N, C-alpha and C positions, 0 to 999 in steps of 0.2 A: 339942420344939416341933412337928415335922412331924406327929406323931400327932394333935395337936389340929387341925391345918390340914386333913389329908387323910383320905379314907376308908381303911379298912384294906386293901381289895383292889379293884382296878378290874376289872370283867369284860371279856371280849373280845367284840367286836361283829362279826358277819359282814359281808362285802362284798356289797352287793346288786347286782342286775343293772344298774341305772343307773350305779352307780359303776364296775362292771366295764367298761361301754361307754366311759365317760370314760377310764379307764386304757388301754384298747385304742387309743382315738383318739390318745393322746399317747405311744404306744409303751412303756407301762409294763406291759402285760399280754401275756405271751408264754409259749408252752409250754416247760416245763423238764423235764428227765428225772429229777428226784428231788424228793421231798416231805419236809416237816418230819417226818412220821410215820416215814418210812424211816430217818431218823437216830436215832430213839428206840430202835431195835432193837439198841443196843450190848450186847455181852456182859459188859463190865466197865469199870471206870474207876479212875483214881488222881487224887489231889488235885494241882492245879497251884499251885506256890509261886512267889513273886517272888524277886528277887535277895537280899532280906533275910530269906528263909525265912518270909515271912508268907503265910497262906492267901489266895489271890486270889478264892475263892468260885467258881472254875472247876474242872471236872474234865476230864481227858483221857480220851476214850472209845476203847475197843477193840472190834473187831468180829470175827466169825468170818472165816476166810480167804476163803471163797467170797463172802461179802457185802462184804468190804472192797474186793475188786477191782472189783466192780460199782459200789459207792458212790464210790470214787475216780474212776472214769471219768466217772460222772454229774456229780460236783462239778467236774471239769475242764471239762466241757461248759458247766456253769452259769457258771463264771468267764469262758469265752470269749463267752458270750451277753451277760454283764454288761459286759465291757470291750472286746469286739471284735465281729466279724461273725458269731460263732457257728459258724464252720467248724472242721473237725477238723485243719487243717494244723499247728497249733502244739501240739497236745495232747501229743505225744511229748516236748516240752521242759518240760512242767509236772509237778510232783509235789505231792501232797497230804501235807504234812508232819505235820499234826495236825488233829484234830477235837475241839474242846473244847465242853463244855456248861456253861452258867451255871445254878447252883442258886439264884440270888438275883434277886429282882425279878419283875415281872409277865410279861415276854415269854418267859422261859426259852429264850434263844437258843442256837444252835450257832455257834461261831466257827471258820471254816475257814482254815487257813494254807496258802497256795499259794506254791510256790517255783519259780522258773525255774532248771532244773538247769544251764543254760549259764553263768550268772554268779552264781548263789546269791542273787539278789535275791528278796525275798518280799513278799507283801502278804496282807491278810485280806479275807474277806467274811462275812456273817452270814446264817443261815437261821432264820427265825422263823415262828410262826403268823401268818396274815394277819388282823390286827385292823383294822377299818375306821377307828377313831379314830386309830390309829398311822399309817395310810397317809394320812389327811387331814393329819396333822401333817407328814409327809414332803413332801407336795405343797405345803402352805402355805410350808414352809421353802424349797423350790425356787423358788417364785414370788416370795416377798416378802422373803427374807433376802438378804444380800450373797453367799450361798454357793449353788452348785448341788449337787444331790445325785442319785445314781444308784441306782435300785432297780427290782425287777421283782416282779410279782405273778402267780401262777398258781394258780387255785382257792383252796385254803386255805393256801398257802405264800407267804411274803414273803422276797425276797432283797435284802439291803442291802449297799452298798459300805462299806468301812471309812473312818472319818473320822479322819485322823491328827492328833495333837496330844498335849500333856501333860495327863493327867486333872487336872481342877481341884483335887481334894483333894491329889494328889501335888504339884502346882505350889505350892499354898498352904503346904504343910508344908516342902517342900525347896527350892524355887526363889525364892519370894517374899522370904524373909529376905536373900537374896544380891543382890537388885535394888538399883540405885542410885536416887537421888531422882527422876531423870527417868523411869526405867522405872516406878516406883511411881505417879507422876502419870499416866502414860499408861495403866497398868492400871486406875486409878480411873476414868478417862474411859471406857475400854472396858466396864467393868462397868456404869456408868450407862446406856450405850447398849444393852448386852445386856439389862439389867433392863427398860428401856422396850420393847424389841422383843418380849420374851417376854410382857409384860403386854398390849400392844396386840393381838398375834396369838393370845392366849390359849393359850400353851404353858406348862403347869404343871410342877411338881416339878423345878425346875432347881437341885437341891442340887449341891454341888461335884463329885460323881462322875458327874453327868449332863451335864457340858459339858467341853470341852477348852480349854486355852490354847495358842495357836499363835504361837510366836516366829518372826519373819522378820528376817533380818539385812539392814540397809540402810546402806551405807557404814560409818560409825563407830559405829552404835548398833543396837539391836534394837527392832523394832516388835512389838506384841502385838495379837492379836485373840482374842475369846472366841466359841466356837461350840458350839451344842447338839449332843449326840450321841444323845439319848434322846427319842423323840417319843410315848411311851406315853400321856402326860397331855395330849394335845391336846383342849381344850374338854370335859373330863369333870367336874372338880370344881366345886362350887358356891361355894366360898369364894374371893373375888377375890385374897386374899393368896397363894394357892397359885401364882398366875400372876406373882408378883413375887419374884424370887430373893432380894431383900434381906431377906425375912422368915424365911429358913431359917438355923438356927444354924450349919450347915456353911459358910455364906458370911459369917460374922461378920467375919473378918479383911479380906475384900474391902469390906464395908460400912464398916468402920473406916478403911480406906484412903481411901474417898471422903470421909468426914467430915474426915480429917486433911489431905487434899491439895487438895480442891476447894472453892471458894466457892459459895454458893448460886446466884449468877447464872450461874456456869459450868455447874453441874449442870443448870439450866433450859435453857441454850443447847444442851447435848449432847442433852437430851431432845427439844428442838425439831428438831434436826438429824436424829435417828433417825426421828421421826414424818414429817418431810418426805421422807426417803428411802423410807419405806414407802409413802407416798402416790404418789410418782413411780413406784415399781415396780407399784403397783396400776393406774395409768393406762397404763403401757407394756405391761402384760400383761392388759389389761382383759377380753378375750374369754375367755382361758383361766381367769382368776380367776372370772369370772361363772359359767362352766360348773361349776367346782369347787364354788362356794358353793351353786348350785342343787341339786347332788347332796347336799350336806351338810344343807341346809334340809329336804330330804325324807327324811332318814335319821334313824336312832335311834342316838346315840352317847353318851347319858348318861341319867340318871334325871330324872323330872319335878321331883323335890325339888331336885336340883342346878340345873336350869334356873331354877326359881323363885328360888332363893337368889342365883344369879349375876346374873340380870337386876336384882334388887333392889339388890345391891352396886354394880353398874355405874351404875344410875340415880342412886344417892346420890353416886357418885364424879364423874359427869359432868353431872348434872341434865338429861340428854337423855331426853325422854318416850318416844322410840322404843323404848328398852329395855323399857319396861313392856308393849309389844305383842308382844315376842318370845315364841315358843312352843317353839322348838327351839334347840339349841346352834348350829346353822348360822345361824339368824336373829340370835342374839346376836353371833356372830363378824362377820357382815355389818354389823350396826349399829355395832359397835365400830370396824371398819375404815372404814366410810363416815363416821363421826364425825371420824376423823383426816383422811380425804381432803377432807371438806367444809371443815374448818378451814384446811387447806393451800391449797385453791382460793380461799377467802375472803381470806386474807392475800396471795396472789398477785395477786388482782384489785385489791386496795387499792394494792399496790405499783405496778401498771401504771397505775392512775388517777393516782397521785401523780407 
């Protein structure tokens, strides 16, 4: 299904000066001691398998001795800049256990495993090529989603923190069949809200391996949330269905869950809830959001063909004439979010009058 929905390969877009200035203002742009290209100089690699001996599509990289020492020190510095004050004080307690390279997808990321040698706790972060549309996706996620996200940009390199959770495809295959009725109903609700959030903010390609399911234990039950982990397809594709997770075959079991567990009026209520939360976040972070959208409006993050198709699809979906006047993906995103905000304010005003 997805081959019909999406382009075969999305190009990478450079970060222009205006966007760099925005990122610097909000502490996203800082000097780092290692670049994406530095990590490409690995001398060899081996395939990384999961616990079921399945190929993970990641390879573990090996470097010559003199390069590995320098790269390890630089990556420890990057970790401290991302998660702390960037000082050298705790570097002696950190170890770079692995540098893995993903051969699948657009971003071709490196995954860095960092371990604290005092207690053996570990975490990950990612090193990627700085693609403007991906970075817009990260910023929109930070401002408008329920989740905060930490990342850094320096020249042509992007550093992203790891988002913990159970990969959606793994959860659907292994965990979903074990869930009780209450959990399945809650997952159906969360998928409706996730689907709505992705569509309104134009985050595409949310196939099951591009999001995680996060279980949280609460007294005598488990609560679930669904969170995107891949932002490569922020406002690029022209087909509106790409921005609606329900249309990907990998999510069929989640869609079926919604059909089986929720009535139509409940689905509509959860969609309204999510749009209202998005509107509130836009209002609360209006200055930063407006600055970001101005950058995106004056940037090039898609093709004119995709812009024409998406504005046409959204006009037919909403009947809002403003979509017809959009000339860039930034303008389309602003129009979509303003449509949601305007409806929220209209309902709020009517409620106050009554």
